[in-house]
C-alpha positions in Angstrom: 36.7 -14.8 -18.5 35.1 -12.4 -20.7 37.3 -9.4 -22.8 35.4 -6.1 -22.4 36.8 -3.0 -24.0 36.3 0.5 -22.6 37.0 3.5 -24.5 37.5 6.4 -21.6 37.9 10.0 -21.3 36.7 12.3 -18.6 35.7 12.3 -14.9 32.8 9.8 -15.2 35.6 7.3 -17.0 37.7 7.9 -14.1 35.4 7.1 -11.6 34.2 4.4 -13.4 37.3 3.1 -13.8 38.0 3.3 -10.1 35.0 1.0 -9.5 36.1 -1.3 -12.1 39.8 -1.9 -10.4 37.6 -1.8 -7.0 35.7 -4.9 -8.0 37.5 -8.3 -6.8 34.8 -10.1 -7.7 34.9 -9.9 -11.4 35.9 -12.8 -13.8 36.3 -10.4 -16.6 39.5 -8.8 -18.5 39.4 -5.5 -19.7 41.1 -3.6 -22.4 41.2 0.5 -21.7 41.7 2.9 -24.6 42.3 6.5 -23.1 44.3 9.8 -24.7 44.1 11.6 -21.4 46.7 11.0 -18.4 44.2 12.9 -16.6 41.3 10.8 -17.2 42.6 7.7 -15.8 44.7 6.4 -12.8 46.9 3.4 -14.2 46.9 0.6 -11.6 48.6 -2.3 -12.6 46.2 -5.6 -12.4 46.4 -8.6 -14.2 43.0 -8.4 -15.8 43.5 -4.9 -17.0 45.6 -3.6 -19.8 46.1 0.0 -21.4 46.8 1.3 -24.3 46.9 5.2 -25.1 45.9 6.5 -28.3 42.6 8.2 -30.1 39.7 6.0 -30.6 38.6 7.7 -33.4 41.6 6.5 -35.4 40.0 3.5 -37.0 43.7 1.8 -37.4 44.6 2.0 -34.2 41.7 0.7 -33.1 41.5 -1.9 -35.0 45.2 -3.0 -33.7 43.6 -3.3 -30.6 40.1 -5.1 -31.1 40.2 -8.7 -30.6 37.6 -11.2 -31.7 37.2 -12.3 -28.3 35.6 -8.9 -27.1 31.7 -9.5 -26.1 30.9 -5.6 -25.1 32.1 -2.4 -25.5 32.1 0.8 -23.3 32.1 4.2 -24.6 32.8 6.9 -21.7 33.8 10.2 -23.3 33.2 13.7 -22.6 33.4 14.7 -25.9 30.7 14.3 -28.4 32.8 13.7 -31.7 34.8 11.5 -29.9 31.7 9.2 -28.8 30.3 9.0 -32.2 33.5 8.5 -34.1 34.6 5.7 -31.5 30.8 3.8 -32.2 30.9 4.2 -36.1 34.6 2.5 -35.7 33.4 -0.3 -33.5 30.2 -0.8 -35.8 33.0 -0.7 -38.5 34.8 -4.1 -37.0 31.6 -5.6 -35.7 28.0 -5.0 -36.5 26.5 -7.0 -33.8 28.6 -6.8 -30.5 26.8 -4.7 -27.9 28.0 -0.9 -26.8 27.3 1.1 -24.0 27.4 4.5 -24.5 27.5 7.4 -22.2 25.0 10.1 -24.0 25.2 13.7 -23.1 23.5 14.8 -25.9 20.4 12.9 -26.6 22.1 10.9 -29.4 19.6 9.6 -31.6 21.4 6.3 -33.2 18.8 3.5 -34.6 20.8 0.5 -33.4 19.4 -2.6 -31.1 22.7 -3.5 -29.9 23.3 0.2 -28.6 22.7 1.3 -24.8 22.6 4.9 -24.5 22.8 5.9 -20.7 21.5 9.4 -20.2 23.5 11.0 -17.3 21.3 13.8 -17.0 18.2 11.5 -16.8 20.1 9.2 -14.3 20.8 12.3 -11.8 17.4 13.1 -12.1 16.1 10.2 -11.2 18.7 9.5 -8.2 17.5 12.8 -6.8 14.0 11.8 -7.3 14.3 8.7 -5.3 15.0 10.8 -2.2 11.9 12.3 -2.4 9.4 11.9 0.7 7.1 9.3 -0.3 8.4 7.8 -3.2 9.0 4.1 -4.1 12.3 3.4 -5.3 12.4 1.2 -8.5 15.4 -1.1 -9.3 16.5 -0.4 -12.6 20.1 -1.7 -12.8 18.8 -5.5 -12.1 15.8 -7.5 -13.5 13.7 -6.2 -16.0 14.1 -2.9 -14.5 10.2 -2.0 -15.3 9.3 -2.0 -11.6 9.0 -5.4 -10.8 11.7 -4.9 -8.0 10.9 -1.9 -5.5 12.0 -0.7 -2.5 9.2 1.0 0.0 9.8 2.8 3.3 7.4 2.2 5.8 6.5 5.6 7.7 5.6 5.4 11.4 2.2 6.0 10.9 1.6 3.2 8.3 -1.3 0.7 8.1 1.9 -2.1 7.8 3.4 -1.2 10.9 3.6 -3.9 13.8 1.8 -6.2 11.4 3.3 -9.8 11.0 4.1 -10.8 7.6 1.3 -13.8 7.3 -1.2 -11.4 7.8 -0.3 -9.5 4.8 -1.8 -11.1 1.6 0.8 -11.2 -0.6 -0.8 -12.6 -4.3 1.4 -11.7 -7.5 3.7 -9.9 -5.1 6.1 -10.8 -2.4 8.4 -8.8 0.7 11.6 -10.7 0.0 13.3 -8.4 2.5 13.4 -6.1 5.0 16.2 -3.2 5.8 16.1 -2.3 9.1 18.9 0.1 11.1 21.2 -0.9 8.0 20.8 -4.5 8.7 19.2 -6.7 6.0 16.7 -9.5 7.2 15.5 -12.1 5.4 11.7 -12.1 6.7 9.8 -15.7 8.0 5.9 -15.2 8.3 6.1 -14.4 11.9 8.5 -11.4 11.2 6.7 -8.1 12.4 7.1 -4.9 10.2 8.1 -2.0 12.4 8.4 1.6 11.7 11.4 3.3 9.2 11.6 -0.3 7.6 12.6 -0.3 4.3 10.5 -3.6 2.2 12.3 -4.9 -0.6 9.1 -6.2 -3.0 9.2 -8.3 -5.9 5.7 -8.8 -8.1 3.7 -7.1 -10.8 4.9 -3.5 -11.4 1.4 -2.6 -11.3 0.4 -4.6 -8.4 3.7 -2.8 -6.3 2.4 0.5 -7.8 -1.1 0.1 -5.5 1.2 -1.9 -2.6 3.7 1.2 -2.7 0.5 3.4 -2.2 -1.2 1.5 0.3 1.8 1.0 2.2 2.7 4.7 2.6 -0.9 5.5 3.6 -0.8 6.9 7.2 -3.0 6.9 10.0 -5.7 9.5 10.1 -7.1 9.1 6.4 -9.8 6.6 7.2 -12.2 6.0 5.2 -9.5 5.7 2.8 -8.1 3.2 1.1 -11.8 2.1 0.7 -13.2 5.1 -0.4 -13.5 9.1 0.3 -16.8 9.7 1.3 -19.5 8.5 4.0 -22.8 7.6 1.9 -26.3 6.7 3.5 -29.4 5.4 1.6 -32.4 6.4 3.0 -35.6 4.3 1.7 -38.8 6.1 3.0 -40.7 2.7 2.3 -38.6 0.5 5.0 -37.6 3.3 7.3 -39.9 5.9 9.6 -39.0 9.4 10.4 -37.3 8.4 13.9 -35.0 5.9 12.1 -34.3 8.0 9.3 -33.4 11.3 11.9 -31.2 8.6 13.6 -29.3 7.4 10.7 -28.6 11.2 9.6 -27.5 12.2 12.7 -24.8 9.8 13.2 -23.6 10.4 9.7 -22.9 14.1 10.2 -21.3 13.4 13.4 -19.2 10.9 11.4 -18.6 13.5 9.0 -17.4 15.9 11.2 -14.7 13.9 13.2 -13.8 11.6 9.9 -11.0 12.3 7.4 -13.6 12.0 4.5 -14.4 14.5 1.6 -18.1 14.1 1.2 -21.2 13.0 3.3 -23.8 11.8 0.5 -27.0 10.9 1.2 -29.1 8.8 -1.1 -33.2 9.2 -1.1 -35.2 6.3 -2.8 -39.3 5.9 -2.6 -39.4 9.5 -1.0 -42.3 10.5 0.9 -43.2 14.3 1.0 -43.6 15.6 4.4 -40.9 17.2 7.2 -38.6 14.6 7.3 -38.4 14.9 3.7 -37.9 18.7 3.3 -35.2 18.5 6.4 -33.3 16.2 4.1 -33.7 18.5 1.4 -32.5 21.0 3.3 -28.9 19.5 3.6 -27.7 19.5 0.5 -24.7 22.6 1.1 -21.5 22.8 1.1 -19.8 19.0 1.6 -22.9 17.5 2.2 -24.7 16.3 -1.3 -28.3 14.6 -1.3 -29.6 13.3 -4.5 -33.2 12.1 -4.6 -33.8 9.2 -6.9 -37.6 9.5 -7.9 -36.9 6.4 -10.7 -35.5 3.6 -8.9 -37.0 1.4 -6.1 -34.7 -0.8 -5.0 -32.4 -0.7 -2.3 -29.7 -2.9 -3.8 -29.7 -1.5 -7.4 -29.8 2.4 -5.8 -26.4 1.3 -3.9 -25.0 -0.6 -7.0 -24.9 2.6 -9.4 -23.7 4.5 -6.7 -20.9 2.4 -5.7 -18.6 3.5 -8.7 -19.6 6.7 -9.3 -20.0 8.1 -5.5 -16.3 7.0 -4.1 -18.0 5.3 -1.2 -15.5 4.5 1.4 -17.9 4.0 4.6 -22.1 3.1 4.4 -24.2 4.4 7.5 -27.2 2.5 8.4 -29.3 1.0 11.2 -30.4 -2.5 12.4 -33.6 -3.1 10.1 -31.4 -2.4 6.8 -28.5 -4.5 7.9 -30.5 -7.4 8.7 -32.3 -6.9 5.8 -29.5 -6.4 3.2 -27.0 -8.0 5.5 -25.7 -10.6 2.4 -25.6 -7.9 -0.1 -23.5 -5.6 2.1 -21.2 -8.3 2.4 -20.4 -9.2 -1.1 -19.7 -5.1 -1.7 -16.8 -5.5 0.6 -16.9 -1.7 2.0 -16.9 -1.1 6.0 -20.1 -0.7 7.4 -21.3 1.8 10.3 -24.7 0.6 12.1 -26.3 2.8 14.5 -27.0 1.5 17.5 -30.0 2.5 20.0 -28.5 5.1 22.2 -26.7 8.8 21.5 -23.6 8.7 19.2 -22.3 11.5 21.6 -22.1 8.5 24.6 -19.7 6.5 22.8 -16.3 6.4 24.4 -14.5 2.9 24.0 -14.2 1.0 21.2 -14.7 -2.8 21.7 -12.9 -6.1 19.8 -14.2 -9.8 20.4 -10.7 -11.1 18.5 -12.3 -14.9 17.4 -9.5 -15.4 14.9 -6.6 -13.3 15.7 -5.1 -13.3 12.5 -8.2 -12.0 10.7 -8.6 -9.2 13.2 -4.6 -8.3 13.3 -5.0 -7.5 9.0 -8.0 -4.8 10.8 -6.3 -3.2 13.0 -5.0 -0.5 10.9 -8.9 0.6 10.3 -9.4 0.2 14.0 -7.0 2.4 15.8 -7.6 4.7 12.6 -10.9 5.2 13.5 -10.6 5.1 16.8 -8.0 8.1 16.8 -10.3 10.1 14.7 -13.2 9.3 17.1 -10.9 9.9 20.1 -11.5 6.5 21.6 -10.0 4.6 23.9 -10.2 0.5 23.1 -11.0 -2.2 25.1 -9.5 -6.3 23.8 -11.4 -8.5 25.3 -9.1 -12.0 25.4 -11.5 -14.9 26.2 -11.1 -18.4 25.3 -11.7 -20.6 28.4 -9.6 -23.5 26.3 -6.7 -21.7 24.8 -5.7 -18.4 27.2 -2.7 -17.9 25.3 -3.9 -17.7 22.1 -3.9 -14.1 21.5 -0.7 -13.4 22.8 0.6 -11.7 19.7 -2.5 -10.1 19.0 -2.2 -8.5 22.4 1.4 -7.5 21.3 0.6 -6.2 18.2 -2.5 -3.7 19.6 -0.2 -2.7 22.8 2.4 -1.4 19.9 0.2 0.3 17.9 -1.6 1.8 20.8 1.7 3.3 21.4 1.7 5.1 18.0 -1.6 6.3 18.2 -1.3 7.6 21.7 -4.5 5.3 22.5 -5.1 3.8 26.0 -5.8 0.0 25.3 -7.1 -2.1 28.3 -7.0 -6.0 28.0 -9.8 -7.8 29.7 -9.6 -11.4 30.7 -13.3 -12.0 31.1 -14.0 -15.3 33.6 -17.7 -15.7 32.0 -18.9 -14.5 27.9 -18.2 -10.9 27.9 -21.7 -10.9 25.6 -23.8 -10.8 28.5 -21.8 -7.6 30.3 -21.4 -5.8 26.8 -25.1 -6.0 25.3 -26.0 -3.8 28.2 -23.5 -0.9 27.8 -24.3 2.7 26.4 -20.7 3.8 25.8 -19.2 1.8 23.1 -18.6 0.7 19.5 -17.9 -2.8 18.4 -15.7 -3.3 15.7 -15.9 -6.6 13.9 -14.6 -8.5 10.6 -17.4 -8.9 8.2 -16.8 -12.5 7.7 -19.0 -15.2 6.1 -19.9 -16.2 9.9 -21.7 -12.9 10.1 -23.3 -13.2 6.2 -24.7 -16.7 7.2 -25.6 -15.9 10.9 -29.3 -17.1 11.9 -31.7 -18.2 14.3 -29.9 -21.1 14.7 -26.8 -19.4 15.6 -28.7 -18.7 19.4 -26.6 -21.8 20.2 -23.1 -21.1 18.7 -20.2 -20.3 20.9 -19.0 -17.8 18.0 -18.8 -14.2 18.9 -19.4 -13.4 15.1 -22.6 -15.8 14.7 -24.3 -14.0 18.0 -23.1 -10.0 16.7 -26.9 -9.7 16.2 -27.0 -10.1 20.2 -25.6 -6.4 20.8 -27.9 -4.7 17.8 -28.7 -2.2 20.7 -24.8 -1.2 20.4 -23.1 0.7 17.6 -21.0 -1.8 15.4 -18.2 -1.5 12.5 -18.5 -4.2 9.9 -14.9 -4.0 8.3 -14.5 -5.9 4.9 -11.8 -9.3 5.3 -10.0 -10.7 2.6 -11.2 -14.2 1.9 -8.6 -17.3 2.2 -8.4 -18.8 -1.4 
């Protein structure tokens, strides 16, 4: 049992005491000093004693103060009463912890004094109700943001994802509030729209997680970056290849919610193609001619940090030459196909690892919605026909959110033979190590990832994935 002293006056003190009286779980004993009958409503409880006198009187306060008191609360409405009561307590005990309501912005240097500013608390609480604002726990833990509530908007990239597909390093989803019910989640728990996530972890990481959760669909290429980027190497590409990359980039630029289209030229050769590229430098399209750098890798390395790249547009030739480098930079790659961009009507997914694909569904649906594509999910595995059941459910849920049609196809034979003949699709792939390390020997593999190059004539989007640690 701990002894607590409360010096009370005013409406805040009255409400505070009402909560103290209503708390049946506490093992504390309270001594309440008051001098205004309107400030309190006396309730006869065994663990609360009341004393009516002016606490600015040192002699009267001393008669009530006990050695066993471990904490003092000063909740009064007048500044002079607060300051004098504080001085009296300090005269009786220099080290006891005091909590004092501060409506006057008092400046008291005391390590054992906690000043509670009512205006700051009210403004902070009002701020918590603003949309797209994460609520930080202030009265538990360290109160520095290591415990946070995050609302999941309807269009969040976390909607309809299982927890096991969400990498949680230095942070953790501890609980979910759904329809006024508390859920203690398991790895298979699926996040739903309007859930409230209770997360704990490193405050700096949680701030980034909050932004990520609240990032709604329709924002790709965010969160990777804001701009679409093309790197044109005149020593590697001919004029037809350059024109095809640029035309695709312009169509993406007109459809996606990016800020700028950035065209970087290295090893320039003067001619019609070069002159045409220079003419594109206007409005939200920027063309940069680099006369000094002749290396594709070095040019891209320089631009990654300063150009806020969210999507790189390239073709088969450049992708094949620099595949391992492009894998390492962890940015989405849009690889141009051989047919006209305008023919694309559908997005195709050939899931090999359903957990990895589920992590990428937000980006897949975001791109598909912005490009007005319907989706086709191939559920092909002769040995385990039900292994993608959760992934299919996930895709169908998101299809409803985005109002996109999705067709689940269960082919009897390897679908690569059919897909490589089509000229109306873009394929979405996890950019994983199987693609990075694919070579001529992969021809004998049954892995869709390792055989990605079989669909070289198709448009393909390679999305970076988190590597398992």
